[in-house]
C-alpha positions in Angstrom: 0.0 0.0 0.0 1.4 3.4 -1.0 2.1 6.2 1.6 0.0 8.7 -0.4 -2.7 8.6 -3.0 -1.2 11.6 -4.9 2.2 13.2 -4.9 2.6 16.6 -6.5 5.9 18.2 -7.6 5.8 22.0 -7.5 4.5 24.5 -4.9 3.3 27.1 -7.3 -0.3 28.0 -8.0 -1.1 24.9 -10.0 0.5 22.5 -7.6 -1.0 24.1 -4.5 -4.4 24.3 -6.2 -4.4 20.6 -7.1 -3.3 19.7 -3.6 -6.1 21.7 -2.0 -8.8 20.2 -4.3 -7.5 16.7 -4.0 -7.3 16.9 -0.2 -10.8 18.2 0.0 -12.0 15.2 -2.0 -10.6 12.7 0.5 -7.2 11.8 -1.1 -4.0 11.6 0.9 -1.8 14.2 -0.7 1.9 15.0 -0.6 3.1 18.3 -2.1 6.9 18.7 -2.7 8.5 22.1 -3.3 12.2 22.5 -3.6 12.1 26.1 -2.2 9.4 28.2 -0.7 5.8 28.2 -1.8 5.3 30.6 -4.8 9.0 31.2 -4.9 9.0 31.0 -8.7 6.6 32.2 -11.3 3.6 32.4 -9.0 5.0 35.4 -7.0 6.2 37.3 -10.1 3.0 37.8 -12.1 1.2 41.0 -13.0 -1.1 40.3 -10.0 -4.2 40.2 -12.2 -7.2 37.9 -12.5 -8.5 38.6 -15.9 -9.9 37.0 -19.0 -7.2 38.2 -21.3 -8.7 40.8 -23.5 -6.1 40.5 -26.2 -6.6 36.7 -26.5 -9.9 37.5 -28.3 -7.8 38.6 -31.3 -6.5 35.1 -31.7 -10.0 33.6 -31.2 -9.2 32.0 -27.9 -12.9 32.2 -26.9 -12.9 29.1 -24.6 -9.9 30.3 -22.6 -11.3 33.8 -22.3 -14.7 32.6 -21.2 -13.3 30.2 -18.6 -11.1 32.9 -17.2 -13.9 35.5 -17.2 -16.1 33.1 -15.2 -13.3 32.4 -12.8 -12.7 36.1 -12.0 -15.9 36.2 -10.0 -15.4 32.8 -8.4 -12.0 34.0 -7.1 -13.4 37.4 -5.9 -16.1 35.6 -3.9 -13.9 32.9 -2.5 -10.9 35.2 -1.6 -12.3 38.6 -1.0 -9.3 39.5 1.2 -6.8 38.6 -1.5 -8.7 40.0 -4.5 -10.5 43.2 -5.5 -12.4 44.3 -8.6 -10.3 46.7 -10.7 -11.4 49.1 -13.4 -9.1 49.4 -16.4 -8.7 52.4 -18.7 -8.0 51.6 -22.3 -7.1 54.8 -24.2 -7.8 54.7 -27.9 -4.6 55.1 -30.0 -5.6 56.2 -33.5 -2.5 54.6 -35.0 -3.3 51.1 -33.7 -6.5 49.2 -33.2 -9.5 51.1 -34.5 -12.2 52.2 -32.0 -14.8 49.9 -33.5 -12.6 46.9 -32.9 -12.1 47.9 -29.3 -15.8 48.3 -28.8 -16.5 44.9 -30.3 -13.8 43.2 -28.3 -15.1 44.8 -25.1 -18.7 43.9 -25.9 -17.6 40.2 -26.2 -15.5 40.6 -23.0 -18.6 41.9 -21.1 -20.9 39.1 -22.2 -18.7 35.9 -22.6 -18.3 35.3 -18.9 -21.7 36.0 -17.3 -20.8 39.0 -15.1 -22.7 39.4 -11.8 -20.3 41.4 -9.6 -18.2 43.4 -12.0 -19.6 46.5 -13.8 -19.6 46.6 -17.6 -17.7 48.7 -20.1 -18.2 52.4 -20.6 -16.9 54.8 -23.2 -15.2 57.9 -21.7 -14.1 61.3 -22.9 -10.6 61.5 -21.6 -10.4 65.2 -21.9 -13.2 65.6 -19.2 -12.6 62.5 -16.9 -10.2 62.1 -14.0 -8.6 59.1 -15.6 -7.5 61.3 -18.5 -5.6 63.7 -16.4 -2.3 61.7 -16.2 -2.4 61.0 -20.0 -1.0 63.0 -22.9 -3.6 65.3 -24.4 -3.5 63.4 -27.7 -5.6 60.7 -26.1 -9.1 62.0 -26.2 -11.3 58.9 -26.2 -11.1 55.7 -24.2 -13.0 52.8 -22.6 -13.2 51.6 -19.0 -13.8 47.9 -18.4 -13.5 45.5 -15.5 -11.1 42.8 -14.4 -9.5 42.0 -11.0 -6.4 42.2 -8.9 -5.0 39.4 -6.7 -2.2 39.0 -4.2 -0.6 36.1 -6.3 1.8 34.6 -3.7 -0.7 34.7 -0.9 -3.2 33.0 -3.1 -0.7 30.1 -3.5 0.1 30.0 0.3 -3.6 29.9 1.3 -4.3 27.1 -1.1 -1.5 25.2 0.6 -2.8 26.2 4.0 -6.2 24.9 3.2 -4.8 21.7 1.7 -2.8 21.1 5.0 -5.9 21.8 7.1 -7.6 19.0 5.0 -4.7 16.6 6.0 -2.4 17.2 3.0 1.4 17.0 3.7 3.2 20.1 2.5 6.9 19.7 2.2 8.8 22.9 1.3 12.5 23.1 0.8 12.4 19.4 -0.1 13.9 18.3 -3.4 12.9 15.3 -5.5 16.1 13.4 -6.2 14.6 10.5 -8.2 11.2 9.0 -9.1 10.7 5.4 -10.3 7.6 3.6 -11.3 7.3 0.5 -9.2 4.3 -1.2 -10.8 1.1 0.4 -9.5 2.9 3.1 -7.5 5.7 5.7 -7.7 8.7 5.5 -5.4 10.1 9.0 -4.7 13.5 9.7 -3.2 13.5 13.1 -1.4 16.2 15.2 0.1 15.1 17.6 2.8 18.0 19.6 4.3 20.4 16.8 3.7 18.1 14.1 5.0 17.2 11.3 2.5 13.7 9.9 2.6 11.8 7.5 0.4 8.0 7.7 0.0 5.5 6.1 -2.3 2.4 7.4 -4.1 -0.3 5.9 -6.3 -0.2 8.8 -8.8 2.2 11.6 -9.6 1.6 15.1 -10.9 4.4 17.2 -12.4 3.4 20.8 -11.8 7.0 22.2 -11.6 6.3 25.0 -14.1 9.6 26.2 -15.7 11.4 23.3 -14.0 8.9 20.8 -15.5 10.9 19.7 -18.4 14.0 19.2 -16.2 11.9 17.0 -13.8 10.6 15.0 -16.8 13.9 14.3 -18.4 16.3 14.0 -15.4 14.2 12.9 -12.4 11.4 10.9 -14.0 13.7 9.9 -16.9 10.9 9.9 -19.4 10.8 11.6 -22.8 8.8 14.8 -22.9 5.4 14.5 -24.6 5.0 18.2 -25.5 7.1 21.0 -26.7 7.3 23.9 -24.3 8.9 27.3 -24.3 10.2 29.3 -21.4 9.0 32.9 -21.5 10.3 35.7 -19.2 8.0 38.5 -18.1 9.5 41.5 -16.4 7.9 44.2 -14.3 9.0 47.5 -12.8 7.7 49.4 -9.8 7.8 53.2 -9.5 6.3 55.8 -7.2 2.6 56.4 -7.7 2.0 58.0 -11.1 -1.6 59.2 -10.5 -4.0 59.6 -7.6 -7.1 57.6 -8.7 -7.7 53.8 -8.2 -8.0 52.7 -11.9 -5.4 50.7 -13.8 -4.4 51.4 -17.4 -3.9 49.0 -20.3 -1.7 50.5 -23.1 -1.5 49.2 -26.7 2.0 49.3 -28.2 3.1 49.4 -31.8 4.6 45.9 -31.6 1.3 44.4 -30.7 2.1 43.9 -27.0 0.1 45.5 -24.2 1.5 46.9 -21.0 -0.4 47.5 -17.8 0.0 50.3 -15.2 -1.6 49.3 -12.0 -2.0 50.9 -8.5 0.3 48.9 -6.2 0.8 48.7 -2.5 -0.9 52.0 -1.6 1.6 54.5 -3.0 3.3 52.7 -5.9 2.6 51.8 -9.6 3.3 48.4 -11.1 4.2 48.4 -14.8 4.4 45.2 -16.9 4.9 42.9 -18.6 7.4 41.9 -21.3 7.3 38.6 -23.1 10.6 37.3 -24.3 12.1 33.8 -24.8 14.2 32.7 -21.9 17.2 30.4 -21.6 19.0 29.8 -18.4 18.2 29.1 -14.8 14.5 29.8 -14.1 15.4 30.4 -10.4 17.3 33.6 -11.1 15.6 35.7 -13.8 16.1 39.4 -13.7 14.6 42.3 -15.6 17.2 43.4 -18.2 18.2 46.9 -18.9 16.5 46.6 -22.3 13.2 45.4 -20.8 13.3 48.2 -18.2 13.8 50.7 -21.1 11.0 49.0 -23.0 8.5 49.3 -20.1 9.5 52.9 -19.4 9.0 53.8 -23.0 5.7 52.0 -23.3 4.3 53.9 -20.3 5.9 57.2 -21.4 4.1 57.0 -24.7 0.9 57.5 -22.9 1.6 59.3 -19.6 2.1 63.1 -19.7 5.1 62.8 -17.4 7.7 60.4 -18.7 8.7 57.3 -16.7 12.4 56.9 -16.5 14.7 54.0 -15.4 16.1 56.1 -12.6 12.6 56.3 -11.0 12.6 52.5 -10.3 11.8 51.5 -6.7 11.9 47.8 -7.6 12.0 45.4 -10.6 11.3 41.7 -10.9 11.0 39.0 -13.5 9.4 35.6 -13.7 9.7 32.7 -16.1 6.6 30.9 -17.4 6.5 27.5 -19.0 4.0 27.8 -21.9 2.9 25.0 -24.2 4.5 25.6 -27.6 1.8 25.8 -30.2 4.2 26.9 -32.9 3.6 30.7 -32.6 6.7 32.6 -33.8 6.5 35.3 -31.2 6.5 34.7 -27.5 3.5 37.1 -27.0 1.4 34.9 -29.3 1.9 31.6 -27.5 -1.3 30.1 -26.2 -2.1 30.6 -22.5 -4.3 27.5 -22.6 -3.2 24.8 -20.1 -2.5 21.3 -21.4 -2.6 18.2 -19.2 -0.8 15.2 -20.4 -1.7 11.9 -18.8 0.6 8.9 -19.1 -0.8 5.7 -17.6 0.0 2.4 -19.2 -1.8 -0.7 -18.1 -0.9 -1.7 -14.6 1.4 1.3 -14.2 1.1 4.2 -11.8 -0.2 7.3 -13.7 1.8 10.5 -14.3 0.0 13.8 -15.1 2.1 16.6 -16.5 0.9 20.2 -16.4 1.9 22.4 -19.3 1.1 26.2 -19.3 -1.8 27.8 -17.6 -2.5 31.1 -15.9 -3.2 32.2 -12.4 -6.8 33.1 -13.1 -7.8 29.5 -14.2 -5.8 27.5 -11.6 -8.9 26.3 -9.8 -10.4 24.9 -13.1 -7.1 23.4 -14.0 -7.1 21.5 -10.7 -10.6 20.2 -11.3 -9.6 19.0 -14.8 -6.5 17.3 -13.4 -8.6 15.4 -10.8 -11.1 14.5 -13.4 -8.3 13.0 -15.5 -7.0 11.0 -12.5 -10.4 9.8 -11.4 -10.0 6.5 -13.3 -7.0 5.6 -11.1 -8.0 7.2 -7.7 -11.2 7.3 -5.7 -11.9 10.9 -6.2 -14.9 12.7 -4.6 -17.1 15.4 -6.2 -15.8 18.9 -7.1 -16.2 21.3 -4.2 -13.9 24.4 -4.6 -16.2 26.6 -6.6 -18.1 27.7 -3.6 -15.5 27.2 -0.8 -13.7 30.3 0.6 -10.0 30.2 1.1 -8.8 30.6 4.7 -9.9 33.9 6.0 -12.2 34.5 3.1 -15.5 33.7 4.7 -17.0 37.2 4.4 -18.8 39.0 1.6 -16.8 40.0 -1.5 -17.4 43.7 -0.7 -16.7 43.4 3.0 -13.1 44.6 3.3 -14.1 48.0 4.5 -16.4 46.6 7.2 -13.7 44.2 8.4 -11.1 47.0 8.4 -13.4 49.2 10.6 -14.0 46.2 12.9 -10.2 45.7 13.2 -9.7 49.3 14.2 -12.4 49.1 16.8 -11.0 45.9 18.3 -7.3 47.0 18.1 -7.4 50.8 18.2 -3.6 51.1 18.1 -3.7 50.0 14.5 -3.4 52.8 11.9 -5.8 52.7 8.9 -3.0 51.4 6.7 -2.0 48.7 9.3 -5.5 47.5 9.6 -6.2 47.4 5.9 -3.0 45.5 5.1 -3.8 42.9 7.8 -7.4 42.5 6.7 -6.2 42.2 3.1 -3.7 39.5 4.1 -5.7 37.5 6.7 -9.3 38.3 6.4 -11.3 36.8 9.2 -8.3 35.0 10.6 -6.8 38.3 11.8 -8.3 37.5 15.2 -6.0 34.5 15.4 -3.0 36.8 15.1 -3.9 39.8 17.2 -6.1 38.1 19.7 -6.5 40.1 22.9 -3.7 42.6 22.2 -4.5 46.0 23.5 -1.4 48.0 22.8 1.5 47.8 20.3 3.8 46.4 23.0 1.6 43.3 23.2 2.8 42.3 19.7 6.4 41.9 20.6 9.3 43.2 18.5 8.6 45.4 15.5 10.5 45.1 12.2 9.9 48.4 10.5 6.6 50.3 10.9 4.2 47.4 10.2 5.6 43.9 10.8 5.5 42.5 14.3 6.9 39.4 16.0 3.3 38.2 16.6 2.5 38.2 12.9 5.9 36.6 12.0 5.3 33.7 14.5 1.9 33.1 13.0 3.4 32.9 9.5 6.0 30.5 10.7 3.6 28.2 12.6 0.7 28.3 10.1 1.9 29.5 6.7 5.2 27.6 6.2 7.4 30.7 6.4 11.0 30.0 7.2 13.1 32.9 6.1 12.9 36.7 6.1 12.5 36.6 2.3 9.5 34.3 2.7 7.8 36.8 5.0 8.8 40.1 3.2 8.2 39.1 -0.4 5.7 36.2 -0.5 3.6 36.3 2.7 3.6 40.1 2.2 5.1 42.7 0.0 6.7 44.5 2.9 10.1 44.0 1.3 9.3 47.2 -0.5 9.3 49.1 2.8 11.4 47.3 5.3 15.0 48.5 5.4 18.2 46.4 5.6 18.5 46.8 9.4 15.0 45.7 10.1 15.4 42.8 7.6 18.5 41.6 9.4 16.7 41.8 12.8 13.8 39.8 11.3 16.2 37.1 10.0 17.8 36.8 13.5 14.4 36.6 15.2 13.2 33.9 12.8 16.4 31.9 13.2 16.1 32.0 17.0 12.4 31.1 16.9 13.1 28.1 14.6 15.9 26.9 16.9 13.7 27.1 20.0 11.0 25.2 18.2 13.4 22.5 17.1 14.7 22.2 20.7 11.2 21.7 22.1 
């Protein structure tokens, strides 16, 4: 008898989503991640839940429809991690004609069965607040709806929910070798130098940009699909405008670039799409990409965006299914699931491609494919809130007011950040604290020892980087001295826990 029904390689959004869904259906699940949860592509996205307006041009109607439907599923199930977001699309007379934009936005409004998000409206940019930051040559535009998501926390909370449903989550654990032993897989693991052997009835390769390496070197099987690694880079600058809308800009090369309100007083600009070769663990935004993004934004904004204005830059590598498109931007964002299961042998399911918006549907599809080999319960995630998300989709303001009433020492910004991160689980962190001193040591102006201990005990955080960049985005604000103090605190806390 195998140790687990299902083993999953990769702790990104697809792996964590499959683990959560499978655990909730009664399967015994092991998730293996070589680093931290969301340490790869899933923390380096544009932070959007969207249908993909530009995919309509290549007639990807099924993909767009599925993603449009999933927007509202995510907004309802993770109201703390998501928010509706209105996008401004200025009309550029030299690019796509206005009638084409109107038609595309009409389809976008009606393909996905909107219930929460408002529809498209045409705007006179010369008399609307969203036109103020733009060059005066842009006179007409459209405003439509999509959504924003805290990408890395979405991954973490899927893993938290999976663990609370009895899944085993193993971060910083490397798969060394995997062998089919008849009706099960034998997996050799290395966790901090300790070797371990476990067995599973089925195996999922959801390693993203590492997936091909896993297939060829650890599973020692020939790849069944062609993939391309695509790098997407982003830059972060000080806030470029005061209102809360995002922008979507058309570029002469056919690409689009977003400018999005980010972390209260910043603007996120991205992304690029270029082929990538090298180590997917260490991508970086190149000088050319930074120049490209600055130029794309400067073509629309009245005040130019320059490389010396950067607060932060990051890049992620996506593994996309290679459908033969010549340009990276034209590759399909459809996910492809390849199942290898010969008679009497344990099944292997490999995940190719995908996007963060459709991760939940990908997980459902994966389990449907595996249902022939495992006793899988009924789908359940469509109406199940993620941890802390058991409140109305428009309830963040009420929760923030409640937090300030219960813990009056919190500033408005503190309270909103904590509610956005933890939702109704904030009570588990702050408890009966009545003054800032009750929360222990402070690392900068917002992060406390109490919060860090919670992240270590309940959200798999082990390093300062885990806390500052994936459990939060406080790395944008915490200085080197506070980061060093945080690292010392976490190391000491881990040592005490190990000694107990």
